[in-house]
Structure formats: C-alpha cells, structure tokens
Backbone bond lengths (Angstrom), bond angles and torsions (degrees), N, CA, C in turn:
res aa  C-N    CA-C-N  psi(-1)  N-CA   C-N-CA  omega(-1)  CA-C   N-CA-C  phi
1 X - - - 1.451 - - 1.518 108.72 -
2 X 1.301 115.94 128.48 1.458 121.39 179.79 1.526 109.46 -94.70
3 X 1.328 115.44 138.66 1.453 121.10 179.86 1.521 108.26 -112.74
4 X 1.315 115.56 126.36 1.460 119.86 178.00 1.521 108.66 -90.03
5 X 1.319 115.65 127.48 1.463 120.79 178.08 1.517 107.89 -94.10
6 X 1.313 115.80 124.55 1.454 120.67 -178.87 1.531 109.94 -80.91
7 X 1.303 116.67 136.91 1.457 122.39 -176.08 1.528 111.35 -77.14
8 X 1.348 117.03 131.59 1.467 119.41 175.70 1.527 111.47 -70.25
9 X 1.345 116.82 -5.40 1.464 120.50 176.57 1.531 111.07 -76.63
10 X 1.296 116.39 -13.86 1.465 121.09 174.87 1.527 108.07 -73.87
11 X 1.326 116.14 135.97 1.456 121.93 -179.61 1.529 111.64 -53.79
12 X 1.321 116.46 -45.77 1.465 121.60 -177.38 1.529 110.81 -65.14
13 X 1.326 117.53 -46.87 1.468 121.45 -178.99 1.524 110.14 -67.02
14 X 1.328 117.59 -41.01 1.464 122.57 177.50 1.528 109.85 -55.89
15 X 1.334 116.32 -47.43 1.468 120.62 179.47 1.522 111.21 -64.47
16 X 1.335 117.36 -38.11 1.467 119.95 177.75 1.525 111.11 -62.50
17 X 1.332 116.38 -42.17 1.464 120.56 178.70 1.525 112.13 -62.34
18 X 1.332 115.81 -48.71 1.457 119.98 -166.79 1.520 116.12 -102.73
19 X 1.323 119.31 -9.60 1.465 118.43 179.96 1.521 112.73 -116.64
20 X 1.308 116.36 19.08 1.465 121.64 177.58 1.529 107.83 -109.55
21 X 1.320 116.69 124.02 1.469 121.98 -178.78 1.534 112.60 -54.22
22 X 1.332 117.08 -26.65 1.466 119.76 179.74 1.523 111.65 -68.86
23 X 1.327 117.15 -18.26 1.464 121.46 -179.03 1.524 112.53 -107.37
24 X 1.322 117.12 24.51 1.470 120.90 -175.19 1.530 111.93 -61.10
25 X 1.320 118.07 -33.54 1.462 120.75 179.06 1.534 110.58 -67.55
26 X 1.319 116.97 -41.90 1.462 121.38 175.39 1.527 110.03 -60.58
27 X 1.313 116.43 -43.79 1.454 122.37 179.30 1.529 111.11 -61.81
28 X 1.320 117.49 -48.86 1.470 119.29 -178.62 1.528 111.67 -67.28
29 X 1.322 118.60 -33.87 1.468 120.47 174.51 1.526 110.85 -62.15
30 X 1.319 116.84 -41.97 1.463 121.60 176.73 1.532 110.25 -60.93
31 X 1.334 117.43 -47.97 1.465 121.40 -179.51 1.524 111.58 -61.23
32 X 1.326 117.19 -42.43 1.468 120.79 178.80 1.522 111.63 -62.25
33 X 1.324 117.07 -34.38 1.465 121.01 -179.83 1.524 111.79 -72.57
34 X 1.335 117.28 -30.20 1.460 120.93 -173.42 1.529 113.02 -97.39
35 X 1.317 117.64 -42.97 1.458 121.24 -169.77 1.524 112.99 -96.72
36 X 1.316 114.12 154.72 1.460 121.41 177.43 1.526 108.08 -111.38
37 X 1.339 115.50 70.36 1.459 121.03 175.80 1.529 107.30 -129.36
38 X 1.336 117.31 158.14 1.464 120.18 -176.03 1.535 112.99 -55.42
39 X 1.328 115.54 141.87 1.465 121.88 -176.77 1.527 112.70 -58.36
40 X 1.342 117.44 -33.00 1.466 118.76 -177.30 1.536 112.52 -70.55
41 X 1.332 118.52 -12.16 1.470 121.36 174.04 1.524 110.94 -58.78
42 X 1.323 115.87 -29.29 1.460 121.30 -174.93 1.533 112.61 -86.99
43 X 1.347 116.54 -1.50 1.462 119.42 178.10 1.530 111.55 -62.31
44 X 1.316 115.98 -32.34 1.464 121.81 179.36 1.520 108.25 -135.12
45 X 1.318 116.57 94.95 1.460 121.78 175.97 1.518 107.56 -111.81
46 X 1.330 115.63 124.39 1.467 120.77 179.41 1.518 109.73 -112.14
47 X 1.306 116.17 131.66 1.458 121.57 173.24 1.524 105.81 -85.08
48 X 1.341 116.26 123.83 1.461 120.04 -174.80 1.536 110.83 -120.00
49 X 1.315 115.41 169.68 1.470 122.61 -177.83 1.531 110.19 -52.50
50 X 1.342 118.25 123.79 1.463 121.26 -175.80 1.537 114.70 -80.22
51 X 1.317 117.99 -0.99 1.471 120.62 -178.95 1.530 109.81 -79.39
52 X 1.321 115.89 134.25 1.460 120.80 173.51 1.524 107.77 -83.27
53 X 1.324 115.55 135.20 1.458 119.94 -176.52 1.523 111.69 -68.25
54 X 1.322 115.11 140.20 1.464 121.38 174.45 1.522 108.19 -100.91
55 X 1.320 116.17 134.30 1.461 119.68 175.10 1.520 110.92 -86.83
56 X 1.333 115.84 -29.77 1.461 122.30 -178.73 1.528 108.27 -133.64
57 X 1.328 117.92 148.68 1.467 120.28 179.73 1.530 113.78 -56.30
58 X 1.329 117.56 -27.33 1.465 120.92 -178.18 1.532 112.63 -84.18
59 X 1.351 117.84 -5.59 1.472 120.48 179.35 1.522 110.89 -63.95
60 X 1.302 115.56 148.51 1.463 122.10 178.29 1.526 109.51 -64.40
61 X 1.329 116.24 136.31 1.459 121.81 177.63 1.519 109.16 -78.89
62 X 1.305 116.67 133.79 1.459 121.27 176.05 1.516 109.60 -128.42
63 X 1.324 116.61 124.93 1.461 121.56 176.86 1.512 107.00 -125.74
64 X 1.319 116.26 116.66 1.448 122.08 -179.28 1.527 109.83 -81.82
65 X 1.335 116.35 157.32 1.466 118.84 175.58 1.528 109.46 -69.47
66 X 1.332 116.51 -50.99 1.466 121.54 -179.89 1.526 107.84 -141.33
67 X 1.323 116.29 132.10 1.468 122.07 178.64 1.521 107.38 -128.15
68 X 1.332 115.64 128.12 1.463 121.78 -174.76 1.515 111.33 -128.96
69 X 1.316 114.68 160.53 1.460 121.57 171.05 1.523 106.81 -130.07
70 X 1.345 116.09 133.71 1.458 120.62 -179.91 1.527 110.84 -92.10
71 X 1.301 115.55 178.63 1.459 123.40 -177.94 1.531 112.57 -51.73
72 X 1.344 117.71 -42.18 1.467 120.97 -177.51 1.524 112.86 -96.69
73 X 1.332 117.41 9.04 1.453 120.68 174.64 1.514 116.10 97.69
74 X 1.329 117.93 0.07 1.463 119.39 176.07 1.533 108.59 -58.10
75 X 1.334 115.84 141.28 1.462 121.60 178.68 1.531 107.17 -103.72
76 X 1.326 115.86 128.48 1.463 120.80 179.62 1.527 108.75 -120.95
77 X 1.324 114.46 128.96 1.456 122.73 176.96 1.523 106.98 -112.02
78 X 1.332 117.11 126.15 1.466 121.32 176.27 1.522 107.73 -117.90
79 X 1.330 115.94 126.22 1.463 122.12 -178.27 1.518 110.04 -126.86
80 X 1.323 116.62 145.44 1.468 122.04 169.35 1.520 106.87 -115.36
81 X 1.322 115.70 135.94 1.462 121.36 178.21 1.517 107.52 -131.00
82 X 1.321 116.68 113.49 1.458 122.07 -176.63 1.528 111.44 -89.31
83 X 1.315 116.73 -39.89 1.465 121.17 -177.88 1.521 110.32 -98.88
84 X 1.329 116.97 137.56 1.468 119.71 177.32 1.528 111.22 -58.36
85 X 1.319 115.03 144.28 1.463 121.42 179.57 1.521 108.45 -135.47
86 X 1.323 116.28 130.29 1.463 121.21 178.71 1.522 112.65 -68.78
87 X 1.326 116.70 -17.75 1.463 120.16 -176.81 1.531 112.67 -115.31
88 X 1.314 117.05 22.16 1.464 120.23 -177.06 1.528 112.10 -60.31
89 X 1.332 117.86 -46.01 1.460 120.26 -179.34 1.532 111.18 -61.07
90 X 1.312 117.47 -41.46 1.466 120.89 178.60 1.529 110.75 -63.48
91 X 1.325 116.76 -41.63 1.464 120.58 179.34 1.534 111.01 -64.29
92 X 1.322 116.90 -40.30 1.470 121.09 178.79 1.529 110.08 -61.07
93 X 1.329 117.04 -46.06 1.467 121.15 179.72 1.533 110.29 -65.52
94 X 1.306 117.66 -41.59 1.467 121.36 178.23 1.528 110.48 -59.60
95 X 1.327 116.71 -49.21 1.468 119.99 179.73 1.525 110.89 -61.23
96 X 1.322 117.92 -43.36 1.466 120.72 178.42 1.513 111.87 -61.00
97 X 1.337 116.76 -43.64 1.465 120.83 178.96 1.527 110.85 -63.00
98 X 1.336 116.92 -41.37 1.468 119.99 178.01 1.535 110.83 -63.81
99 X 1.327 116.63 -39.93 1.467 120.11 179.77 1.529 111.72 -65.22
100 X 1.321 116.69 -28.57 1.470 120.47 175.43 1.524 110.23 -76.80
101 X 1.326 117.06 -50.96 1.472 119.73 -173.69 1.523 113.05 -67.79
102 X 1.331 118.25 -29.13 1.464 118.57 -179.43 1.532 112.09 -74.00
103 X 1.326 117.77 -5.64 1.461 120.85 178.61 1.527 113.40 -80.43
104 X 1.339 117.14 -19.25 1.462 119.97 -174.75 1.520 112.55 -114.20
105 X 1.310 114.28 139.43 1.448 121.31 171.53 1.518 109.24 -98.63
106 X 1.312 116.38 -176.91 1.463 123.18 -174.00 1.525 113.54 -53.15
107 X 1.307 118.83 -44.74 1.475 120.14 -174.73 1.532 113.39 -108.81
108 X 1.318 117.60 12.44 1.468 120.50 179.73 1.523 111.31 -74.08
109 X 1.326 115.64 150.84 1.464 121.98 179.08 1.519 110.24 -86.01
110 X 1.332 116.12 145.57 1.453 122.01 -178.78 1.530 112.52 -60.74
111 X 1.328 117.53 -29.32 1.467 118.87 -179.50 1.525 112.98 -67.63
112 X 1.341 116.80 -9.42 1.464 120.62 176.58 1.526 112.73 -80.10
113 X 1.337 116.78 -9.53 1.460 119.81 -178.94 1.526 109.33 -67.99
114 X 1.304 116.40 128.96 1.464 122.88 177.86 1.528 109.49 -97.21
115 X 1.290 114.89 152.68 1.463 122.36 -179.28 1.530 110.99 -60.01
116 X 1.319 116.03 140.47 1.461 122.83 178.02 1.522 108.04 -115.55
117 X 1.320 115.37 125.35 1.461 121.52 -178.62 1.525 108.22 -123.21
118 X 1.330 115.68 128.28 1.461 120.59 176.26 1.521 109.15 -111.64
119 X 1.322 115.01 139.38 1.464 121.83 172.44 1.523 105.76 -120.19
120 X 1.318 115.40 116.41 1.455 121.06 -177.95 1.522 108.07 -111.54
121 X 1.320 116.64 115.14 1.465 122.80 178.91 1.523 106.87 -101.31
122 X 1.340 116.40 122.65 1.466 119.64 179.79 1.523 110.09 -117.38
123 X 1.313 114.95 146.02 1.465 121.41 175.97 1.528 109.76 -98.52
124 X 1.298 115.70 26.45 1.468 123.36 177.38 1.530 107.56 -151.69
125 X 1.315 117.54 157.71 1.471 119.36 176.12 1.530 109.94 -71.05
126 X 1.309 116.98 111.96 1.460 121.13 -177.73 1.529 111.11 -87.29
127 X 1.301 116.62 -37.56 1.457 121.80 -178.17 1.529 107.98 -111.18
128 X 1.312 115.15 82.34 1.470 122.03 -175.01 1.522 112.47 -58.14
129 X 1.338 118.08 -28.92 1.455 121.95 -175.24 1.536 113.24 -75.34
130 X 1.325 117.57 -4.61 1.458 120.82 -178.62 1.525 110.93 -128.31
131 X 1.344 117.76 137.10 1.468 120.01 176.84 1.537 113.07 -81.70
132 X 1.332 117.74 -12.17 1.467 121.50 -178.29 1.517 111.26 -69.19
133 X 1.326 115.47 147.12 1.463 120.18 178.76 1.520 112.50 -93.89
134 X 1.341 117.89 -18.85 1.468 121.30 -179.81 1.516 108.85 -124.18
135 X 1.328 115.28 125.75 1.460 121.75 175.44 1.518 108.31 -124.94
136 X 1.333 115.95 147.33 1.465 122.39 175.48 1.525 107.24 -127.13
137 X 1.323 116.43 119.37 1.461 121.80 -178.03 1.526 110.27 -114.23
138 X 1.335 115.14 136.18 1.465 122.66 171.52 1.529 106.85 -135.75
139 X 1.325 117.64 175.22 1.462 120.70 174.69 1.526 107.54 -75.26
140 X 1.335 115.99 117.42 1.461 121.21 -169.26 1.525 110.21 -146.78
141 X 1.341 116.49 140.25 1.457 122.25 175.53 1.533 107.95 -96.85
142 X 1.338 118.15 104.41 1.464 120.51 -176.59 1.532 113.74 -70.17
143 X 1.318 118.09 -24.06 1.463 120.45 179.51 1.526 110.77 -70.40
144 X 1.322 115.86 -48.81 1.467 120.68 -178.16 1.526 113.56 -95.10
145 X 1.339 115.70 -1.52 1.458 122.41 177.61 1.534 112.42 53.98
146 X 1.324 114.28 52.33 1.457 120.03 179.15 1.535 108.82 -136.43
147 X 1.325 114.62 137.25 1.462 119.95 177.29 1.521 109.52 -81.25
148 X 1.316 116.17 136.71 1.464 121.88 175.71 1.525 109.52 -83.98
149 X 1.349 114.95 -46.39 1.462 120.24 -178.66 1.525 109.51 -165.75
150 X 1.327 114.98 148.38 1.466 119.55 171.07 1.532 109.50 -107.67
151 X 1.336 116.21 17.32 1.466 121.57 -178.58 1.527 111.52 -59.54
152 X 1.339 116.26 -32.17 1.453 121.67 177.43 1.526 107.24 -122.77
153 X 1.318 116.30 116.50 1.467 121.71 -178.07 1.527 108.30 -125.35
154 X 1.328 115.20 137.27 1.461 120.96 177.28 1.519 108.19 -124.57
155 X 1.322 116.04 124.88 1.460 122.81 173.93 1.520 107.94 -110.69
156 X 1.324 116.18 132.68 1.463 119.83 174.98 1.518 108.54 -115.00
157 X 1.322 115.78 138.72 1.463 123.36 174.33 1.524 106.81 -125.58
158 X 1.334 116.13 113.23 1.458 121.07 -177.80 1.528 109.16 -102.99
159 X 1.330 116.20 104.60 1.459 122.25 -172.94 1.532 114.50 -57.21
160 X 1.339 120.76 -39.95 1.467 119.04 -179.48 1.532 113.62 -63.90
161 X 1.326 117.33 -19.14 1.461 121.22 -178.54 1.533 112.94 -91.81
162 X 1.330 117.24 -4.36 1.465 119.83 -179.80 1.526 109.96 -61.41
163 X 1.332 117.34 135.55 1.474 119.27 176.28 1.523 109.77 -71.46
164 X 1.325 116.30 153.14 1.462 119.87 -179.72 1.529 111.37 -69.67
165 X 1.331 116.85 -27.54 1.464 122.24 175.57 1.523 108.63 -116.42
166 X 1.319 116.87 152.21 1.462 120.74 179.54 1.527 110.45 -57.02
167 X 1.318 114.61 135.26 1.468 119.23 176.33 1.523 111.35 -101.47
168 X 1.330 117.06 2.18 1.454 121.78 176.11 1.519 114.53 77.35
169 X 1.341 118.66 4.94 1.459 119.12 -177.32 1.525 112.51 -86.92
170 X 1.299 118.40 -23.74 1.472 120.09 176.87 1.519 107.12 -87.93
171 X 1.329 115.20 139.17 1.465 120.94 -175.97 1.490 111.17 -66.16
C-alpha cells in the first residue's frame, strides 16, 4: 500500500499544521527557530481568528493563514505563498498595518499597541537581490544605523534558498 504524503506547501495543509491547537508544539518549535523573542513568550500561544477586521463594508477583506497571540500580547501572522506575486510586499505591509490598527479603539492609548510580527514563507525566491533564505525587517535608518521601532517586524523564509544541510543559523 502506497501512502501519499501531503505537502505542507499547500495552503490547506499549512493551515492544518499551524492553526490546529493539537499541533501547538510543532507551531512553537517553528516560532522558536525563526523568531528572536524570549522563550517564555511561547508559554501561552493562542491561535486566534485569522480575519482582519473591517471598519467599513467597502474595506478590503483580509484573511491570514495563521494568526496568533503570545503570552505578552504580541500578534504573529504566518503566511505561506506558493505562487509569485508582484504585490506581495504591499500585501505584507497592509496586513501588518491592519494588525496594528485593529488593536486600538477610539479612546485607547497608543502605548497599548502590541508588537506585530509577520512570518512569510515563500516557495519561490522573493528577494532576488539576496542569497539569504531568512530576512528580518524592522523600521530602521541605514544611514545612521539606528532602529526606529520593532513594533512592526517582517520575517521572510524563502524555501528554494534553504541549504540542503543545516547552516546553523536557525535556532
């Protein structure tokens, strides 16, 4: 009897792996390998509704693959993208901005905003100008070499660039 193994590169299988409470250990192991945040953040990881809130009926609908909240309230968005998209970077920024703005109500204070981290897994080379498979982006001034904020962080993982043997860079 032959057994077909379903690819985690499929949107449906990816969501089954990472948005099912039964696989929380697999999910937290993945996060620990990719992100540079304190280990105790993973003590309480909640899988939450992946729909981005609309303020108006005409607003663009956004549905994330996986949306999480950590122990201290950090919001993590995990996406898989199999087909190249000319507007992927714009979509990532849009989703991150929505994840920030949906945290505040009319009279809420800005200091209540929690950090938003996106992990974008692509099955194609998204950043052709770089040979690295993992990138971490924050708001940063490259001239003066100073970070403005890590409130919005984007991590990209480009599967075709993964080395065949471990390079020791993932935790």
